[in-house]
VEXFI-50695 format. One record per residue: x, y, z of N, C-alpha, C in turn; residue in three letters. Coordinates in Angstrom, 2 decimals, always signed. Example, Ala and Ser with C-alpha at 12.3 -4.5 7.8 and 13.67 -1.06 7.14 Angstrom:
VEXFI-50695
{n_u +13.19&n_v -5.69&n_w +7.80&ca_u +12.30&ca_v -4.50&ca_w +7.80&c_u +13.20&c_v -3.30&c_w +7.80&vexti ALA}
{n_u +12.85&n_v -2.25&n_w +7.08&ca_u +13.67&ca_v -1.06&ca_w +7.14&c_u +12.90&c_v +0.03&c_w +7.87&vexti SER}
//
This chain:
VEXFI-50695
{n_u -2.35&n_v -9.21&n_w -14.68&ca_u -3.65&ca_v -9.56&ca_w -13.61&c_u -4.70&c_v -9.31&c_w -14.59&vexti UNK}
{n_u -6.05&n_v -9.95&n_w -14.49&ca_u -7.33&ca_v -9.39&ca_w -14.71&c_u -7.63&c_v -8.53&c_w -13.77&vexti UNK}
{n_u -8.99&n_v -7.73&n_w -14.39&ca_u -9.58&ca_v -6.87&ca_w -13.66&c_u -9.93&c_v -7.27&c_w -12.62&vexti UNK}
{n_u -10.72&n_v -8.54&n_w -12.79&ca_u -11.58&ca_v -9.21&ca_w -11.22&c_u -10.32&c_v -9.62&c_w -10.04&vexti UNK}
{n_u -8.74&n_v -10.05&n_w -10.46&ca_u -7.78&ca_v -10.03&ca_w -9.44&c_u -7.52&c_v -8.62&c_w -9.23&vexti UNK}
{n_u -7.52&n_v -7.76&n_w -10.03&ca_u -7.33&ca_v -6.07&ca_w -9.72&c_u -8.38&c_v -5.80&c_w -8.47&vexti UNK}
{n_u -9.58&n_v -5.73&n_w -8.59&ca_u -10.16&ca_v -5.25&ca_w -7.84&c_u -10.25&c_v -6.18&c_w -6.19&vexti UNK}
{n_u -10.12&n_v -7.77&n_w -6.45&ca_u -9.84&ca_v -8.15&ca_w -5.00&c_u -8.43&c_v -7.55&c_w -4.46&vexti UNK}
{n_u -7.40&n_v -7.09&n_w -5.00&ca_u -6.22&ca_v -6.83&ca_w -4.53&c_u -6.44&c_v -5.38&c_w -4.18&vexti UNK}
{n_u -7.29&n_v -4.58&n_w -4.63&ca_u -7.34&ca_v -3.10&ca_w -4.28&c_u -8.12&c_v -2.92&c_w -2.99&vexti UNK}
{n_u -8.97&n_v -3.89&n_w -3.10&ca_u -9.94&ca_v -3.90&ca_w -1.58&c_u -8.98&c_v -4.46&c_w -0.95&vexti UNK}
{n_u -8.50&n_v -5.45&n_w -0.91&ca_u -8.10&ca_v -5.88&ca_w +0.31&c_u -6.78&c_v -5.01&c_w +0.83&vexti UNK}
{n_u -6.12&n_v -4.44&n_w -0.18&ca_u -5.08&ca_v -3.28&ca_w -0.29&c_u -5.36&c_v -1.90&c_w +0.27&vexti UNK}
{n_u -6.49&n_v -1.47&n_w +0.40&ca_u -7.13&ca_v -0.48&ca_w +0.69&c_u -6.97&c_v -0.47&c_w +2.27&vexti UNK}
{n_u -7.81&n_v -1.71&n_w +2.53&ca_u -7.81&ca_v -1.82&ca_w +4.12&c_u -6.66&c_v -1.85&c_w +4.93&vexti UNK}
{n_u -5.44&n_v -2.54&n_w +4.28&ca_u -4.51&ca_v -2.81&ca_w +4.61&c_u -3.75&c_v -1.39&c_w +4.75&vexti UNK}
{n_u -3.73&n_v -0.47&n_w +3.82&ca_u -2.92&ca_v +1.06&ca_w +3.47&c_u -3.53&c_v +1.64&c_w +4.32&vexti UNK}
{n_u -5.16&n_v +2.24&n_w +4.56&ca_u -5.88&ca_v +2.60&ca_w +5.78&c_u -5.06&c_v +2.53&c_w +7.02&vexti UNK}
{n_u -5.17&n_v +0.20&n_w +7.42&ca_u -4.74&ca_v +0.48&ca_w +8.59&c_u -3.43&c_v +0.86&c_w +9.21&vexti UNK}
{n_u -2.78&n_v +0.75&n_w +8.20&ca_u -1.41&ca_v +1.07&ca_w +9.05&c_u -0.87&c_v +2.59&c_w +8.42&vexti UNK}
{n_u -1.52&n_v +2.90&n_w +7.91&ca_u -1.58&ca_v +4.78&ca_w +8.12&c_u -2.49&c_v +4.95&c_w +9.21&vexti UNK}
{n_u -3.31&n_v +4.61&n_w +9.50&ca_u -3.66&ca_v +5.09&ca_w +11.16&c_u -3.07&c_v +4.29&c_w +12.74&vexti UNK}
{n_u -2.58&n_v +3.26&n_w +12.07&ca_u -1.49&ca_v +3.46&ca_w +13.09&c_u -0.07&c_v +4.30&c_w +13.22&vexti UNK}
{n_u +0.30&n_v +4.33&n_w +11.93&ca_u +1.41&ca_v +5.04&ca_w +11.65&c_u +1.45&c_v +6.29&c_w +12.80&vexti UNK}
{n_u -0.26&n_v +7.07&n_w +12.18&ca_u -0.61&ca_v +8.09&ca_w +12.73&c_u -0.77&c_v +8.56&c_w +14.21&vexti UNK}
{n_u -1.25&n_v +7.36&n_w +14.45&ca_u -1.79&ca_v +7.25&ca_w +16.13&c_u +0.06&c_v +7.41&c_w +16.64&vexti UNK}
{n_u +1.11&n_v +6.46&n_w +16.35&ca_u +2.43&ca_v +6.45&ca_w +16.92&c_u +2.83&c_v +7.64&c_w +16.55&vexti UNK}
{n_u +2.71&n_v +8.48&n_w +16.12&ca_u +3.38&ca_v +9.84&ca_w +15.74&c_u +3.06&c_v +10.65&c_w +16.67&vexti UNK}
{n_u +1.49&n_v +10.09&n_w +16.97&ca_u +0.41&ca_v +11.54&ca_w +18.27&c_u +1.00&c_v +10.83&c_w +19.13&vexti UNK}
{n_u +1.34&n_v +10.04&n_w +19.64&ca_u +1.95&ca_v +9.14&ca_w +20.72&c_u +3.55&c_v +10.34&c_w +21.42&vexti UNK}
{n_u +3.97&n_v +10.19&n_w +19.93&ca_u +5.44&ca_v +10.61&ca_w +20.34&c_u +5.33&c_v +11.88&c_w +20.33&vexti UNK}
{n_u +3.92&n_v +12.80&n_w +20.02&ca_u +4.14&ca_v +14.32&ca_w +19.76&c_u +2.88&c_v +14.87&c_w +21.35&vexti UNK}
{n_u +2.76&n_v +13.43&n_w +22.06&ca_u +2.04&ca_v +13.61&ca_w +23.56&c_u +0.64&c_v +14.04&c_w +23.43&vexti UNK}
{n_u +0.32&n_v +13.85&n_w +22.01&ca_u -1.24&ca_v +14.35&ca_w +21.89&c_u -2.17&c_v +13.25&c_w +22.23&vexti UNK}
{n_u -3.32&n_v +13.77&n_w +22.49&ca_u -4.12&ca_v +12.54&ca_w +23.08&c_u -4.97&c_v +11.96&c_w +21.97&vexti UNK}
{n_u -5.39&n_v +12.58&n_w +20.68&ca_u -6.58&ca_v +12.50&ca_w +19.99&c_u -6.00&c_v +12.75&c_w +18.25&vexti UNK}
{n_u -6.53&n_v +12.11&n_w +17.36&ca_u -5.99&ca_v +12.12&ca_w +16.21&c_u -7.08&c_v +12.91&c_w +15.77&vexti UNK}
{n_u -7.30&n_v +14.12&n_w +15.27&ca_u -8.22&ca_v +15.02&ca_w +14.63&c_u -8.97&c_v +14.30&c_w +13.53&vexti UNK}
{n_u -10.61&n_v +14.45&n_w +13.35&ca_u -11.51&ca_v +13.39&ca_w +12.05&c_u -11.00&c_v +14.17&c_w +11.08&vexti UNK}
{n_u -10.37&n_v +15.24&n_w +10.93&ca_u -10.37&ca_v +16.14&ca_w +9.35&c_u -8.45&c_v +15.10&c_w +8.45&vexti UNK}
{n_u -8.11&n_v +14.50&n_w +9.98&ca_u -6.82&ca_v +14.15&ca_w +9.67&c_u -7.15&c_v +12.26&c_w +9.07&vexti UNK}
{n_u -8.08&n_v +11.59&n_w +9.52&ca_u -8.60&ca_v +10.08&ca_w +9.78&c_u -9.21&c_v +10.88&c_w +7.91&vexti UNK}
{n_u -9.82&n_v +11.42&n_w +7.83&ca_u -10.67&ca_v +11.76&ca_w +6.53&c_u -9.61&c_v +11.64&c_w +5.28&vexti UNK}
{n_u -8.67&n_v +12.39&n_w +5.73&ca_u -7.51&ca_v +12.63&ca_w +4.98&c_u -6.77&c_v +11.59&c_w +4.65&vexti UNK}
{n_u -6.64&n_v +10.34&n_w +5.56&ca_u -6.01&ca_v +9.33&ca_w +5.13&c_u -6.89&c_v +8.36&c_w +4.60&vexti UNK}
{n_u -8.51&n_v +8.46&n_w +4.79&ca_u -9.31&ca_v +7.49&ca_w +4.02&c_u -9.23&c_v +8.12&c_w +2.00&vexti UNK}
{n_u -9.08&n_v +9.32&n_w +2.28&ca_u -9.16&ca_v +9.77&ca_w +0.91&c_u -7.58&c_v +9.45&c_w +0.18&vexti UNK}
{n_u -6.96&n_v +8.95&n_w +1.17&ca_u -4.94&ca_v +9.10&ca_w +0.53&c_u -5.13&c_v +7.73&c_w +0.45&vexti UNK}
{n_u -5.85&n_v +6.87&n_w +0.88&ca_u -5.91&ca_v +5.84&ca_w +1.04&c_u -6.55&c_v +5.13&c_w -0.58&vexti UNK}
{n_u -8.27&n_v +5.69&n_w -0.30&ca_u -8.44&ca_v +5.58&ca_w -2.15&c_u -7.58&c_v +5.77&c_w -3.56&vexti UNK}
{n_u -6.95&n_v +6.83&n_w -3.18&ca_u -6.02&ca_v +7.58&ca_w -4.25&c_u -4.55&c_v +6.40&c_w -4.29&vexti UNK}
{n_u -4.03&n_v +5.62&n_w -3.17&ca_u -3.29&ca_v +5.18&ca_w -3.48&c_u -3.50&c_v +3.56&c_w -4.08&vexti UNK}
{n_u -4.83&n_v +2.96&n_w -3.49&ca_u -5.13&ca_v +1.94&ca_w -4.05&c_u -5.93&c_v +2.29&c_w -5.17&vexti UNK}
{n_u -6.12&n_v +3.40&n_w -6.25&ca_u -6.54&ca_v +3.77&ca_w -7.44&c_u -5.10&c_v +3.26&c_w -8.30&vexti UNK}
{n_u -3.98&n_v +3.53&n_w -7.57&ca_u -2.41&ca_v +3.40&ca_w -8.16&c_u -2.39&c_v +2.05&c_w -8.63&vexti UNK}
{n_u -3.16&n_v +0.71&n_w -8.05&ca_u -3.01&ca_v -0.42&ca_w -8.64&c_u -3.33&c_v -0.94&c_w -10.26&vexti UNK}
{n_u -4.05&n_v +0.21&n_w -10.28&ca_u -4.76&ca_v -0.26&ca_w -12.05&c_u -3.38&c_v -0.02&c_w -13.04&vexti UNK}
{n_u -2.09&n_v -0.02&n_w -12.51&ca_u -0.70&ca_v +0.14&ca_w -12.86&c_u -0.56&c_v -1.08&c_w -13.33&vexti UNK}
{n_u -0.93&n_v -2.10&n_w -12.62&ca_u -0.87&ca_v -3.85&ca_w -12.22&c_u -2.00&c_v -4.71&c_w -13.64&vexti UNK}
{n_u -2.81&n_v -3.42&n_w -14.14&ca_u -3.74&ca_v -4.20&ca_w -14.94&c_u -3.27&c_v -4.50&c_w -16.17&vexti UNK}
{n_u -3.20&n_v -5.85&n_w -16.89&ca_u -2.99&ca_v -6.82&ca_w -17.65&c_u -3.72&c_v -7.74&c_w -18.04&vexti UNK}
{n_u -4.04&n_v -7.86&n_w -19.74&ca_u -4.69&ca_v -9.08&ca_w -20.13&c_u -3.82&c_v -10.17&c_w -20.32&vexti UNK}
{n_u -2.54&n_v -10.10&n_w -20.16&ca_u -1.69&ca_v -11.15&ca_w -20.17&c_u -1.04&c_v -11.49&c_w -19.21&vexti UNK}
{n_u -0.57&n_v -12.25&n_w -18.70&ca_u +0.48&ca_v -12.93&ca_w -17.44&c_u +1.83&c_v -11.78&c_w -17.56&vexti UNK}
{n_u +2.08&n_v -11.19&n_w -16.28&ca_u +2.92&ca_v -10.20&ca_w -16.61&c_u +4.05&c_v -10.89&c_w -16.32&vexti UNK}
{n_u +5.44&n_v -10.93&n_w -16.98&ca_u +6.96&ca_v -11.48&ca_w -16.54&c_u +7.20&c_v -10.63&c_w -15.12&vexti UNK}
{n_u +8.50&n_v -11.51&n_w -14.96&ca_u +8.55&ca_v -11.17&ca_w -13.21&c_u +9.80&c_v -9.89&c_w -13.36&vexti UNK}
{n_u +10.21&n_v -9.56&n_w -14.45&ca_u +10.34&ca_v -8.16&ca_w -14.85&c_u +9.69&c_v -7.04&c_w -14.94&vexti UNK}
{n_u +8.31&n_v -7.68&n_w -15.49&ca_u +7.57&ca_v -6.13&ca_w -15.79&c_u +6.63&c_v -5.96&c_w -14.63&vexti UNK}
{n_u +6.87&n_v -7.18&n_w -13.36&ca_u +6.20&ca_v -6.91&ca_w -12.25&c_u +6.78&c_v -6.09&c_w -11.32&vexti UNK}
{n_u +8.15&n_v -6.10&n_w -11.64&ca_u +9.17&ca_v -5.74&ca_w -11.01&c_u +9.20&c_v -4.02&c_w -10.70&vexti UNK}
{n_u +8.89&n_v -3.84&n_w -12.21&ca_u +9.06&ca_v -2.51&ca_w -12.63&c_u +7.97&c_v -1.39&c_w -12.66&vexti UNK}
{n_u +6.83&n_v -2.39&n_w -12.71&ca_u +5.64&ca_v -1.96&ca_w -12.30&c_u +5.34&c_v -1.30&c_w -10.70&vexti UNK}
{n_u +5.85&n_v -2.39&n_w -9.69&ca_u +6.43&ca_v -2.26&ca_w -8.34&c_u +6.89&c_v -0.92&c_w -8.00&vexti UNK}
{n_u +8.15&n_v -0.85&n_w -8.92&ca_u +8.96&ca_v +0.41&ca_w -8.44&c_u +8.06&c_v +1.66&c_w -9.19&vexti UNK}
{n_u +7.34&n_v +1.89&n_w -9.86&ca_u +6.72&ca_v +2.54&ca_w -10.53&c_u +5.78&c_v +2.88&c_w -9.50&vexti UNK}
{n_u +5.14&n_v +2.39&n_w -9.08&ca_u +3.60&ca_v +2.06&ca_w -8.31&c_u +4.48&c_v +2.64&c_w -7.01&vexti UNK}
{n_u +5.65&n_v +1.89&n_w -6.40&ca_u +6.04&ca_v +2.54&ca_w -5.13&c_u +6.95&c_v +4.52&c_w -5.32&vexti UNK}
{n_u +6.76&n_v +4.89&n_w -6.54&ca_u +7.43&ca_v +5.64&ca_w -6.22&c_u +6.11&c_v +6.88&c_w -6.66&vexti UNK}
{n_u +5.14&n_v +6.28&n_w -7.36&ca_u +3.26&ca_v +7.16&ca_w -7.20&c_u +3.13&c_v +7.59&c_w -5.52&vexti UNK}
{n_u +3.44&n_v +6.28&n_w -4.92&ca_u +3.06&ca_v +6.03&ca_w -3.46&c_u +3.87&c_v +6.92&c_w -2.60&vexti UNK}
{n_u +5.26&n_v +6.91&n_w -2.69&ca_u +6.11&ca_v +7.84&ca_w -2.33&c_u +5.45&c_v +9.65&c_w -2.50&vexti UNK}
{n_u +5.83&n_v +9.68&n_w -3.76&ca_u +4.94&ca_v +11.16&ca_w -4.34&c_u +3.60&c_v +11.51&c_w -3.57&vexti UNK}
{n_u +2.86&n_v +10.28&n_w -3.44&ca_u +1.40&ca_v +10.81&ca_w -3.04&c_u +1.27&c_v +11.35&c_w -1.74&vexti UNK}
{n_u +2.09&n_v +10.89&n_w -0.80&ca_u +2.24&ca_v +11.01&ca_w +0.04&c_u +2.86&c_v +12.04&c_w +0.34&vexti UNK}
{n_u +3.66&n_v +12.39&n_w +0.09&ca_u +4.88&ca_v +13.40&ca_w +0.16&c_u +3.97&c_v +15.15&c_w -0.10&vexti UNK}
{n_u +3.05&n_v +14.86&n_w -1.35&ca_u +2.15&ca_v +15.90&ca_w -1.63&c_u +1.29&c_v +16.09&c_w -0.53&vexti UNK}
{n_u +0.22&n_v +15.10&n_w -0.28&ca_u -0.80&ca_v +15.05&ca_w +0.62&c_u -0.36&c_v +15.83&c_w +2.18&vexti UNK}
{n_u +0.82&n_v +14.94&n_w +2.57&ca_u +1.40&ca_v +15.45&ca_w +3.66&c_u +1.95&c_v +17.59&c_w +3.50&vexti UNK}
{n_u +2.44&n_v +17.32&n_w +2.41&ca_u +3.00&ca_v +18.61&ca_w +2.08&c_u +1.60&c_v +19.75&c_w +2.18&vexti UNK}
{n_u +0.42&n_v +19.06&n_w +1.56&ca_u -0.71&ca_v +20.21&ca_w +1.40&c_u -1.44&c_v +20.30&c_w +3.06&vexti UNK}
{n_u -1.25&n_v +18.86&n_w +3.60&ca_u -1.91&ca_v +19.00&ca_w +5.14&c_u -0.95&c_v +19.82&c_w +6.23&vexti UNK}
{n_u +0.17&n_v +19.71&n_w +5.82&ca_u +1.49&ca_v +20.19&ca_w +6.85&c_u +1.63&c_v +19.67&c_w +7.85&vexti UNK}
{n_u +1.89&n_v +18.08&n_w +7.27&ca_u +1.92&ca_v +16.96&ca_w +8.30&c_u +3.99&c_v +16.82&c_w +9.13&vexti UNK}
{n_u +4.43&n_v +17.28&n_w +8.31&ca_u +5.66&ca_v +17.36&ca_w +8.23&c_u +6.48&c_v +18.60&c_w +8.22&vexti UNK}
{n_u +7.62&n_v +19.03&n_w +8.61&ca_u +8.50&ca_v +19.95&ca_w +8.45&c_u +9.30&c_v +19.87&c_w +7.41&vexti UNK}
{n_u +9.00&n_v +20.55&n_w +6.24&ca_u +9.86&ca_v +20.53&ca_w +5.18&c_u +11.49&c_v +20.78&c_w +5.33&vexti UNK}
{n_u +11.72&n_v +21.84&n_w +5.96&ca_u +13.11&ca_v +22.39&ca_w +6.52&c_u +13.54&c_v +20.84&c_w +7.67&vexti UNK}
{n_u +13.10&n_v +19.91&n_w +8.21&ca_u +13.82&ca_v +18.92&ca_w +8.96&c_u +13.79&c_v +17.99&c_w +8.30&vexti UNK}
{n_u +15.11&n_v +17.50&n_w +7.87&ca_u +14.76&ca_v +16.46&ca_w +6.64&c_u +14.97&c_v +15.03&c_w +7.48&vexti UNK}
{n_u +14.79&n_v +15.34&n_w +8.76&ca_u +14.69&ca_v +13.93&ca_w +9.53&c_u +13.22&c_v +13.41&c_w +9.27&vexti UNK}
{n_u +12.35&n_v +14.35&n_w +9.87&ca_u +10.62&ca_v +14.29&ca_w +9.66&c_u +10.58&c_v +13.88&c_w +8.16&vexti UNK}
{n_u +10.93&n_v +14.36&n_w +6.80&ca_u +10.90&ca_v +13.33&ca_w +5.81&c_u +11.66&c_v +12.27&c_w +5.88&vexti UNK}
{n_u +12.52&n_v +11.69&n_w +6.51&ca_u +12.82&ca_v +10.48&ca_w +6.37&c_u +12.10&c_v +9.34&c_w +7.05&vexti UNK}
{n_u +11.36&n_v +10.32&n_w +8.07&ca_u +10.35&ca_v +9.32&ca_w +9.14&c_u +9.42&c_v +8.88&c_w +7.96&vexti UNK}
{n_u +8.59&n_v +9.55&n_w +7.39&ca_u +7.67&ca_v +9.28&ca_w +6.33&c_u +7.76&c_v +8.43&c_w +5.50&vexti UNK}
{n_u +8.89&n_v +8.81&n_w +4.67&ca_u +9.64&ca_v +7.45&ca_w +3.91&c_u +9.82&c_v +6.36&c_w +4.58&vexti UNK}
{n_u +10.40&n_v +6.28&n_w +5.58&ca_u +10.61&ca_v +4.84&ca_w +6.41&c_u +9.46&c_v +4.38&c_w +6.64&vexti UNK}
{n_u +8.43&n_v +4.93&n_w +6.86&ca_u +6.65&ca_v +4.20&ca_w +7.32&c_u +6.34&c_v +3.97&c_w +5.66&vexti UNK}
{n_u +6.52&n_v +4.61&n_w +4.85&ca_u +6.24&ca_v +4.44&ca_w +3.85&c_u +6.37&c_v +2.96&c_w +2.99&vexti UNK}
{n_u +7.97&n_v +3.04&n_w +3.24&ca_u +8.82&ca_v +1.65&ca_w +2.76&c_u +8.35&c_v +0.65&c_w +3.56&vexti UNK}
{n_u +8.02&n_v +0.65&n_w +4.81&ca_u +7.69&ca_v -0.57&ca_w +5.78&c_u +6.04&c_v -1.00&c_w +5.48&vexti UNK}
{n_u +5.25&n_v +0.16&n_w +5.14&ca_u +3.42&ca_v -0.18&ca_w +4.99&c_u +3.46&c_v -0.65&c_w +3.67&vexti UNK}
{n_u +4.75&n_v -0.32&n_w +2.69&ca_u +4.81&ca_v -0.31&ca_w +1.48&c_u +4.88&c_v -2.43&c_w +1.13&vexti UNK}
{n_u +6.18&n_v -2.38&n_w +2.43&ca_u +6.89&ca_v -3.65&ca_w +1.93&c_u +5.62&c_v -4.69&c_w +2.57&vexti UNK}
{n_u +5.24&n_v -4.47&n_w +3.86&ca_u +3.78&ca_v -5.07&ca_w +4.38&c_u +2.61&c_v -5.19&c_w +3.18&vexti UNK}
{n_u +2.00&n_v -4.77&n_w +2.38&ca_u +1.33&ca_v -5.01&ca_w +1.19&c_u +1.94&c_v -6.26&c_w +0.25&vexti UNK}
{n_u +3.38&n_v -5.28&n_w -0.13&ca_u +3.79&ca_v -6.47&ca_w -0.93&c_u +4.00&c_v -7.62&c_w -0.45&vexti UNK}
{n_u +4.41&n_v -7.93&n_w +0.81&ca_u +4.62&ca_v -9.27&ca_w +1.52&c_u +3.03&c_v -9.83&c_w +1.30&vexti UNK}
{n_u +1.80&n_v -9.08&n_w +1.99&ca_u +0.64&ca_v -9.43&ca_w +1.72&c_u +0.04&c_v -10.16&c_w +0.49&vexti UNK}
{n_u +0.97&n_v -9.60&n_w -0.47&ca_u +0.47&ca_v -10.13&ca_w -1.47&c_u +0.94&c_v -11.43&c_w -2.05&vexti UNK}
{n_u +2.12&n_v -11.24&n_w -1.80&ca_u +3.29&ca_v -12.40&ca_w -2.03&c_u +2.70&c_v -13.76&c_w -1.47&vexti UNK}
{n_u +2.33&n_v -13.43&n_w -0.49&ca_u +1.94&ca_v -14.94&ca_w +0.50&c_u +0.34&c_v -15.55&c_w -0.07&vexti UNK}
{n_u -0.61&n_v -14.32&n_w +0.07&ca_u -1.66&ca_v -14.51&ca_w -0.88&c_u -1.80&c_v -15.45&c_w -1.89&vexti UNK}
{n_u -0.50&n_v -14.90&n_w -2.87&ca_u +0.18&ca_v -15.56&ca_w -4.41&c_u +0.39&c_v -16.87&c_w -3.95&vexti UNK}
{n_u +1.25&n_v -17.06&n_w -3.19&ca_u +1.10&ca_v -18.01&ca_w -2.26&c_u +0.31&c_v -19.38&c_w -2.43&vexti UNK}
{n_u -0.23&n_v -18.94&n_w -1.68&ca_u -1.32&ca_v -19.61&ca_w -0.96&c_u -2.28&c_v -20.12&c_w -2.25&vexti UNK}
{n_u -3.02&n_v -19.25&n_w -2.73&ca_u -3.29&ca_v -19.53&ca_w -3.70&c_u -2.92&c_v -20.65&c_w -5.12&vexti UNK}
{n_u -1.54&n_v -20.25&n_w -5.24&ca_u -0.88&ca_v -21.26&ca_w -6.45&c_u -0.95&c_v -22.78&c_w -5.36&vexti UNK}
{n_u -0.21&n_v -22.90&n_w -4.37&ca_u -0.29&ca_v -24.18&ca_w -3.76&c_u -1.83&c_v -24.70&c_w -3.74&vexti UNK}
{n_u -2.80&n_v -24.02&n_w -3.37&ca_u -4.34&ca_v -24.48&ca_w -3.46&c_u -4.53&c_v -24.88&c_w -4.98&vexti UNK}
{n_u -4.23&n_v -24.19&n_w -5.90&ca_u -4.71&ca_v -24.64&ca_w -7.19&c_u -3.73&c_v -26.29&c_w -7.69&vexti UNK}
{n_u -2.80&n_v -25.70&n_w -7.08&ca_u -2.00&ca_v -27.06&ca_w -7.38&c_u -2.00&c_v -28.42&c_w -6.77&vexti UNK}
{n_u -2.64&n_v -28.31&n_w -5.98&ca_u -3.03&ca_v -29.38&ca_w -4.92&c_u -4.78&c_v -29.65&c_w -5.80&vexti UNK}
{n_u -5.43&n_v -28.78&n_w -6.30&ca_u -6.73&ca_v -28.92&ca_w -6.90&c_u -6.27&c_v -29.64&c_w -8.78&vexti UNK}
{n_u -5.23&n_v -29.37&n_w -8.72&ca_u -4.59&ca_v -30.11&ca_w -10.36&c_u -4.36&c_v -31.58&c_w -10.03&vexti UNK}
{n_u -3.30&n_v -31.60&n_w -8.95&ca_u -2.72&ca_v -33.23&ca_w -8.62&c_u -3.96&c_v -34.06&c_w -8.36&vexti UNK}
{n_u -4.74&n_v -33.51&n_w -7.55&ca_u -6.27&ca_v -34.55&ca_w -7.23&c_u -7.23&c_v -34.52&c_w -8.77&vexti UNK}
{n_u -7.25&n_v -33.57&n_w -9.18&ca_u -7.50&ca_v -33.83&ca_w -10.56&c_u -7.24&c_v -34.81&c_w -11.71&vexti UNK}
{n_u -5.53&n_v -34.76&n_w -11.37&ca_u -4.91&ca_v -35.90&ca_w -12.36&c_u -4.86&c_v -37.21&c_w -11.32&vexti UNK}
{n_u -5.57&n_v -37.18&n_w -10.81&ca_u -5.43&ca_v -38.94&ca_w -9.97&c_u -6.75&c_v -39.42&c_w -10.12&vexti UNK}
//
């Protein structure tokens, strides 16, 4: 991906990650019967979303990446995301380390959110490829 594509992906994925994180936090608050999400948690999610979005620079390349290289970068990025969220969660005491189920739930949320982000990228890439193919066909006529 070139730098312009990276910034477009970063901008779109920032809002996807932030929105999905807010929804996850809201669902956890409903489960705990808490009425409100504290502002400092929202700010933490905002900072976390910026950090996670900066991880998208792993996909920067001057030339087109092969499918295998892209998969390797996705795996590295996923490890970065899980590690970042677990570290921030540990610092903010979002879950109890002595209860493996709470950590499993967090990792499950990460997997779901990460899957949605990757799925949105795939769908967006297919739409772009189809529109470019259509333009090329029209230009050949």
